C-alpha positions in Angstrom: 31.8 -3.5 53.6 35.4 -4.5 53.5 37.4 -7.7 53.4 38.5 -8.3 57.0 41.3 -10.7 55.9 43.3 -8.0 54.2 45.5 -5.2 55.7 43.5 -2.0 56.1 44.4 0.2 53.1 42.5 3.4 52.2 39.1 2.3 51.0 37.0 4.2 48.4 33.4 3.5 47.7 32.3 4.7 44.3 28.6 5.3 43.5 27.2 3.6 40.4 25.4 5.6 37.6 23.0 2.7 37.1 19.6 4.2 38.0 19.0 7.2 40.2 17.7 5.3 43.2 19.9 2.3 43.9 23.5 2.3 44.8 25.9 -0.5 44.2 28.4 -1.2 46.9 31.7 -1.0 44.9 34.7 -1.1 47.2 38.3 -0.4 46.0 41.6 -0.2 47.7 43.8 2.6 46.6 47.4 1.9 47.0 50.0 4.5 46.1 52.5 2.9 43.8 55.3 5.3 44.7 56.0 9.0 45.4 57.9 9.2 42.1 56.5 12.3 40.1 56.7 10.2 36.9 53.9 7.9 38.3 51.5 10.3 40.1 48.4 8.3 39.6 47.2 5.8 42.2 46.9 2.1 41.3 43.3 0.8 41.8 43.0 -2.7 43.0 39.8 -4.7 42.7 38.9 -6.4 46.0 36.1 -8.6 47.2 33.6 -6.6 49.2 32.1 -9.4 51.4 32.4 -13.0 52.3 28.7 -13.2 53.3 26.4 -11.6 50.7 26.3 -8.7 48.2 23.5 -6.8 46.6 23.2 -6.3 42.8 20.8 -3.7 41.4 20.0 -1.7 38.3 17.5 0.7 39.9 14.5 -1.5 38.9 15.6 -5.0 39.8 17.7 -6.1 42.8 18.9 -9.5 44.1 21.3 -10.7 46.8 24.0 -13.2 46.1 24.9 -15.2 49.3 28.0 -17.1 50.4 26.1 -20.4 50.0 25.6 -19.8 46.2 21.9 -18.8 46.4 20.1 -15.9 44.9 17.9 -14.4 47.6 15.2 -11.7 47.8 14.6 -10.8 44.1 12.7 -7.5 44.1 11.2 -5.1 41.6 10.7 -1.4 42.2 8.1 0.2 39.9 7.9 3.6 38.3 4.8 5.7 37.9 3.9 4.1 34.5 3.6 0.6 36.0 0.0 -0.7 35.7 -0.5 -1.7 39.3 -1.5 0.1 42.5 1.6 -1.1 44.3 5.1 0.4 44.1 7.2 -2.6 44.6 7.0 -6.4 44.7 9.1 -9.4 45.8 9.2 -11.8 42.9 11.7 -14.3 44.3 12.6 -15.6 47.7 15.4 -18.1 47.1 16.7 -19.7 43.9 19.9 -21.4 42.8 21.8 -24.2 41.1 21.0 -27.9 42.0 23.5 -30.7 41.3 23.3 -34.4 41.9 24.9 -37.5 40.6 27.4 -40.3 41.3 30.9 -39.6 42.7 31.9 -42.4 45.0 28.3 -42.7 45.9 25.4 -40.3 45.2 26.4 -36.6 46.0 24.4 -33.4 45.8 24.6 -29.7 46.4 21.7 -27.3 46.4 22.2 -23.6 46.0 19.1 -22.3 47.6 17.6 -22.1 51.1 14.2 -23.7 50.4 15.1 -27.3 51.4 16.0 -29.0 54.7 19.2 -27.8 56.2 20.6 -31.3 56.3 21.3 -31.0 52.6 24.6 -29.6 51.4 24.7 -26.1 49.9 27.7 -24.6 48.3 30.5 -22.6 49.9 32.8 -19.9 48.7 36.1 -21.3 47.5 39.6 -20.2 48.7 38.7 -19.3 52.3 42.4 -19.0 53.3 43.6 -17.2 50.2 44.1 -13.5 49.6 41.2 -12.5 47.3 38.6 -14.7 48.8 35.0 -13.4 48.7 32.3 -11.9 46.6 32.9 -9.2 44.0 30.8 -6.5 42.4 31.7 -4.3 39.4 29.7 -1.8 37.3 30.5 -0.8 33.8 31.6 2.7 34.6 34.4 1.4 36.9 35.2 -1.4 34.6 35.9 1.0 31.8 38.2 3.0 34.0 40.3 -0.2 34.5 42.0 -1.9 37.4 45.6 -2.7 38.0 44.8 -6.4 37.9 41.8 -8.6 37.1 41.2 -11.5 39.6 40.4 -14.2 37.1 41.7 -16.8 39.6 38.7 -15.7 41.7 36.1 -16.0 39.0 36.4 -12.6 37.2 35.0 -13.1 33.7 37.4 -13.1 30.8 37.4 -13.3 27.1 38.9 -16.4 25.4 42.2 -14.5 25.1 42.2 -13.9 28.9 41.4 -10.2 28.8 38.8 -8.8 31.3 35.2 -9.2 30.4 32.2 -7.1 31.5 28.8 -8.8 31.7 25.9 -6.5 31.6 26.0 -3.0 33.2 26.6 -4.4 36.7 27.7 -7.8 37.8 28.5 -9.8 40.9 30.4 -13.1 41.1 31.9 -15.7 43.3 33.7 -19.0 43.1 31.9 -21.9 44.8 32.4 -25.6 45.5 31.0 -28.4 47.6 31.5 -28.7 51.3 34.9 -30.4 51.8 33.9 -31.7 55.2 30.8 -33.5 54.0 30.8 -37.0 52.6 27.5 -36.2 50.8 28.9 -33.1 48.9 30.6 -33.1 45.5 34.4 -32.7 45.7 36.7 -31.0 43.1 33.7 -29.4 41.3 34.4 -25.7 40.8 31.4 -23.4 40.1 31.9 -19.8 39.0 28.6 -17.9 39.3 28.2 -14.5 37.8 24.8 -12.6 38.1 24.4 -9.5 36.0 21.8 -6.9 35.0 21.4 -4.2 32.3 20.0 -0.7 32.7 18.5 -0.5 29.2 14.7 -0.7 29.1 14.5 -3.9 27.0 16.4 -5.9 29.5 15.9 -4.0 32.8 13.4 -6.5 34.1 15.7 -9.5 33.5 18.4 -11.0 35.7 21.0 -13.2 34.1 23.0 -15.8 36.0 26.0 -17.4 34.2 27.4 -20.7 35.6 30.7 -22.2 34.7 31.2 -25.7 36.1 34.6 -27.4 36.0 35.7 -30.9 37.0 39.0 -30.4 38.8 39.2 -34.0 39.9 41.2 -36.8 38.3 38.2 -39.0 37.4 35.2 -38.3 35.2 31.8 -37.5 36.8 29.2 -39.5 34.9 25.5 -38.7 34.8 25.8 -35.3 36.4 22.3 -33.9 36.8 22.0 -30.1 36.6 18.9 -28.0 37.5 17.7 -24.7 38.7 15.3 -24.6 41.6 13.4 -21.5 42.7 10.9 -20.3 45.4 9.5 -17.6 43.3 7.2 -15.9 45.8 5.0 -13.1 44.3 4.4 -10.8 47.2 3.4 -7.1 47.0 5.8 -4.8 48.9 5.5 -1.5 50.8 2.2 -0.6 52.5 0.4 -3.0 50.2 2.0 -5.9 52.0 -0.7 -5.7 54.7 -3.4 -3.5 53.3 -5.7 -3.4 50.3 -5.9 -3.3 47.4 -3.3 -6.1 46.8 -2.3 -7.0 50.3 -4.6 -10.1 50.6 -2.5 -11.8 47.9 0.4 -13.8 49.5 2.9 -16.4 48.4 0.3 -19.0 49.3 -1.9 -17.6 46.4 0.8 -18.3 43.7 0.7 -20.9 41.0 3.4 -22.6 38.9 3.3 -23.2 35.2 5.5 -24.5 32.4 5.6 -23.3 28.8 6.4 -26.6 26.9 7.0 -24.8 23.6 9.8 -22.5 24.9 10.8 -24.5 28.0 10.5 -21.9 30.7 9.0 -22.2 34.2 6.8 -19.4 35.4 5.0 -18.3 38.6 1.7 -16.3 38.6 -1.3 -15.2 40.6 -4.7 -15.8 39.1 -7.9 -14.1 40.3 -10.2 -16.1 42.6 -13.7 -15.4 43.8 -12.5 -15.5 47.4 -10.3 -12.5 46.8 -13.2 -10.1 46.4 -13.1 -7.2 44.0 -9.4 -6.6 43.8 -7.8 -4.5 41.0 -6.9 -6.5 37.9 -3.4 -5.0 38.2 -2.9 -6.9 41.4 -2.6 -10.1 39.2 -0.5 -8.6 36.4 3.0 -9.7 37.7 4.6 -12.9 36.4 8.1 -14.2 36.7 9.8 -16.9 34.5 13.1 -18.6 34.1 14.8 -21.0 31.8 18.3 -22.5 31.2 20.4 -22.0 28.1 23.8 -23.2 27.1 26.2 -20.3 26.3 27.5 -19.5 22.9 31.1 -20.3 24.0 32.9 -23.4 23.0 32.0 -24.8 26.4 28.3 -24.1 26.1 26.1 -26.8 27.5 23.9 -28.4 24.8 21.5 -31.0 26.2 17.7 -31.3 26.2 15.4 -30.4 29.1 14.7 -33.4 31.3 11.8 -32.3 33.6 9.8 -29.6 35.3 8.9 -31.2 38.6 6.0 -30.5 41.0 7.7 -28.9 44.1 5.5 -27.4 46.8 6.3 -26.2 50.3 4.6 -28.9 52.3 1.5 -29.8 54.3 -1.7 -28.4 52.8 -0.5 -28.9 49.2 -1.4 -31.8 47.0 1.2 -34.3 45.7 2.5 -35.2 49.1 5.7 -37.0 47.9 6.6 -34.0 45.9 6.8 -31.7 48.9 10.1 -29.8 49.3 10.5 -31.1 52.8 10.5 -34.7 51.6 13.8 -34.0 49.9 16.4 -34.8 52.6 19.1 -37.0 51.0 21.4 -36.7 48.0 19.5 -39.6 46.4 16.2 -37.7 46.8 17.8 -34.6 45.2 18.7 -36.9 42.2 15.2 -38.2 42.0 13.9 -34.6 42.0 16.2 -33.6 39.2 14.9 -36.7 37.3 11.3 -35.4 37.7 10.5 -38.1 40.2 9.0 -38.1 43.7 11.1 -38.6 46.8 10.3 -42.3 46.5 11.3 -42.4 42.9 7.8 -42.5 41.4 6.9 -40.5 38.3 4.5 -37.6 38.2 1.0 -38.4 36.9 -0.8 -35.8 34.8 -4.2 -35.6 36.5 -5.9 -34.7 33.2 -4.6 -37.7 31.3 -3.8 -40.1 34.0 -0.4 -40.8 32.3 3.1 -40.5 33.6 4.9 -37.3 32.6 8.2 -35.4 33.3 6.7 -32.0 32.9 4.2 -30.6 35.3 1.6 -27.8 34.8 1.9 -27.5 31.0 -1.7 -26.4 30.6 -3.1 -23.0 29.8 -4.0 -21.1 33.0 -6.1 -18.5 31.2 -8.4 -20.9 29.5 -8.1 -23.6 32.2 -7.3 -26.3 29.6 -4.7 -29.0 30.4 -2.8 -29.5 33.6 -2.8 -26.3 35.6 -1.7 -25.7 39.1 -4.0 -24.9 42.1 -3.2 -22.1 44.6 -0.4 -22.9 47.0 3.0 -21.8 48.1 4.8 -23.1 45.1 8.4 -23.9 44.3 9.7 -25.0 41.0 12.5 -27.1 39.6 13.6 -27.2 36.0 16.3 -29.7 35.1 18.4 -30.9 32.1 19.4 -34.3 30.8 22.5 -35.6 32.6 26.0 -35.0 31.3 29.4 -36.5 31.7 32.2 -34.2 32.8 35.7 -35.5 32.1 38.7 -34.4 34.3 39.6 -30.8 33.4 36.4 -30.3 31.4 34.2 -27.3 31.7 30.6 -26.5 30.8 28.8 -23.1 30.8 25.1 -22.1 30.8 23.0 -19.1 31.6 19.7 -18.8 33.6 17.6 -15.7 32.5 15.0 -14.7 35.1 12.5 -12.4 33.5 9.5 -10.5 35.0 6.6 -8.7 33.4 4.2 -6.1 34.9 0.9 -5.9 33.2 -2.7 -4.5 33.7 -4.2 -8.0 34.4 -3.3 -11.6 34.7 -4.5 -12.4 31.2 -2.4 -9.7 29.7 0.5 -10.7 31.9 0.4 -14.2 30.6 0.7 -13.0 27.0 3.3 -10.4 28.0 5.5 -12.9 29.6 5.7 -14.9 26.4 6.4 -11.7 24.5 9.1 -10.8 26.9 10.7 -14.2 26.6 10.8 -13.8 22.8 12.3 -10.3 23.2 15.0 -11.5 25.6 15.9 -14.4 23.2 16.0 -12.0 20.3 18.6 -10.0 22.2 20.7 -13.0 23.0 23.9 -11.6 21.5 23.6 -8.7 24.0 23.7 -11.0 27.1 25.4 -14.1 25.9 28.8 -13.2 24.5 
């Protein structure tokens, strides 16, 4: 892919060394600096590779970053040691940043495709500027160096301004609200960088770093921030339509919330209606959380809610259906853990209002646990105030475990969370 807005120089596509199966689309323009024998080496310029979407992969995990700011089609490819009869799985359909709050009225932007299209998404910033688009870099090419580093277009930097590599492969873009919409935030600049590692301890985890800056002349009070996800667990390959795992679909998923460690997770639990399926068919779980970065701008606020969010008809909690969220005010309600009418969630086990859904133990069946449906999930933080020129940063780790059974997977996901957190200095720096 090439940036159609630029002149057509010689284009070179380099193949990544991350994994032996996947290939990262890294595109460079090679421009001869001069014919002077004292400068025989070409100058390599880093260019955006697309203004639509790009693929990020480490050979095990892959995801697509879209021009609307969403993360789409999160897949895992398994090796022969994986304790499941399938060879691949989709663990995420659409996920992304949610923002809502007052700015001359209630505004909102939702960086995923799971809500009604009348709601504002994000868009790439700088459409008429040279350098506009989505970028991908891997570590090998980063270490070779570039003639310039496009920090104005979101390229990560250290505090001293020097180029910074996140993970072993990263993709980024700069996003904002829709300037033509009265319901969209204006002068909020969001740099989104997704990155992966190729070492075994972090190979099943996707990291998404957000940097949000208020470029307006007035403060934005009570800005609500959340991460919403349609984490579909669906077996891939021939197992999508045939046994032994093919009968399990997105509609057989459940959502849960670990209240001790504040992560949302999606799982499949055996049911008598499934017949005698292999225990490995239920051994895949995916979780995510939100953490402020270790930088000076790192966001530090408590979690506010984990809201019920389901696809629609056929699911319980009607006023918590995704298709009921159709206005900026209803996005704000959702980020506050409320229904589309502003009512609190009621824990069916206690009969009491709560801000956190599905905090029970799905293995033992104690507490509030989800029933089978096509789930979505929404994890949100307490509101913040963003002064003019102020910036906040946070990271969303999305982590997946593959285990021999659901019960083992439930434990393994908690263990993986602990492992990822123990390696925080590796992915948050």
